C-alpha positions as CSV (number, residue, x, y, z in Angstrom):
1,M,25.4,-12.1,111.4
2,R,25.3,-12.8,107.7
3,T,26.2,-10.1,105.3
4,E,24.1,-9.4,102.3
5,Q,26.8,-9.6,99.7
6,A,30.5,-10.4,99.5
7,P,32.9,-10.0,96.6
8,L,35.6,-12.5,95.7
9,D,37.8,-10.3,93.4
10,L,40.3,-12.2,91.3
11,S,40.8,-9.4,88.8
12,H,44.4,-8.8,90.0
13,A,45.3,-12.4,90.9
14,T,48.9,-13.1,89.8
15,S,49.2,-16.6,91.4
16,P,47.3,-19.5,92.8
17,L,48.4,-18.4,96.3
18,Y,46.6,-15.1,95.8
19,V,43.3,-16.9,95.0
20,R,43.7,-19.3,98.0
21,Q,44.3,-16.4,100.3
22,A,41.3,-14.5,98.9
23,V,39.1,-17.6,99.6
24,A,40.6,-17.9,103.1
25,L,39.7,-14.2,103.8
26,F,36.2,-14.8,102.4
27,L,35.8,-17.7,104.9
28,G,37.1,-15.5,107.7
29,L,40.3,-17.4,108.2
30,P,43.6,-15.8,109.3
31,L,46.4,-16.1,106.7
32,D,48.7,-18.0,109.1
33,R,49.1,-21.3,107.1
34,E,49.2,-22.8,103.7
35,F,45.7,-23.5,102.3
36,T,44.6,-26.4,100.1
37,W,41.3,-26.9,98.2
38,D,40.8,-30.0,100.4
39,F,41.1,-27.8,103.5
40,F,38.5,-25.4,102.1
41,S,36.2,-28.2,101.1
42,E,36.4,-29.7,104.6
43,R,35.7,-26.2,106.1
44,I,32.5,-25.6,104.2
45,S,31.3,-29.2,104.8
46,N,32.0,-29.5,108.6
47,Y,31.6,-26.0,110.0
48,P,27.9,-25.0,109.9
49,E,28.7,-21.9,111.9
50,L,30.4,-20.2,109.0
51,A,29.0,-16.7,108.5
52,L,28.5,-17.0,104.7
53,P,27.0,-14.1,102.8
54,I,23.6,-14.4,101.1
55,R,25.3,-13.6,97.8
56,L,28.9,-14.2,96.6
57,T,30.0,-12.4,93.5
58,V,33.2,-13.6,91.8
59,H,35.0,-11.2,89.6
60,G,38.0,-11.9,87.3
61,L,37.6,-15.6,86.9
62,P,37.8,-15.7,83.1
63,R,41.1,-13.8,83.2
64,F,42.5,-15.9,86.0
65,S,41.5,-19.2,84.3
66,M,43.5,-18.2,81.2
67,A,46.6,-17.8,83.3
68,F,46.1,-20.7,85.7
69,P,43.6,-23.1,84.2
70,E,44.2,-25.9,86.7
71,E,43.8,-23.7,89.8
72,A,40.7,-22.1,88.2
73,S,39.2,-25.5,87.7
74,K,39.7,-26.3,91.4
75,L,38.2,-23.0,92.4
76,V,35.1,-23.6,90.2
77,G,34.7,-27.1,91.6
78,W,34.9,-25.7,95.1
79,L,32.3,-23.0,94.3
80,R,30.1,-25.7,92.9
81,D,30.4,-27.7,96.2
82,L,29.8,-24.5,98.2
83,G,26.6,-23.9,96.3
84,A,25.4,-27.5,96.7
85,L,26.2,-27.5,100.5
86,H,24.7,-24.0,101.0
87,P,21.7,-23.7,98.6
88,E,20.5,-20.6,100.4
89,M,23.5,-18.8,99.1
90,S,23.6,-17.3,95.6
91,I,26.9,-17.5,93.7
92,D,27.3,-15.1,90.8
93,L,30.2,-15.3,88.3
94,V,30.9,-12.0,86.5
95,I,32.0,-12.8,83.0
96,H,32.8,-9.3,81.8
97,D,33.9,-6.6,84.2
C-alpha cells in the first residue's frame, strides 16, 4: 500500500553515508550493504513493485549541498530520475525549514 507522504530529512546529515542510508530507508531497503547512486538508480528503474509514496518531501538539501556539493549533485540527479520514472509521484524540495 502506498503512503500519502514520506519525508527525506537531510537536516542533520553529517556525511554522504547518512544520505545514502536515508535514501535506502526511503526505498525500504535494509542497511546491510554499501549503497551507491548507481544501485539506487537501478532500483527505481527495474523494480516496479516499489511502494513509493504519493509525495516525497526533501528537507535540508541546501545545507547539505553546502557541505557536500558533489554528493548533493548526485542526489538531485537521482531525484530527477525518480520523478521522470514515476511521474505520478510529487517530489518537493523544502528550501527554508
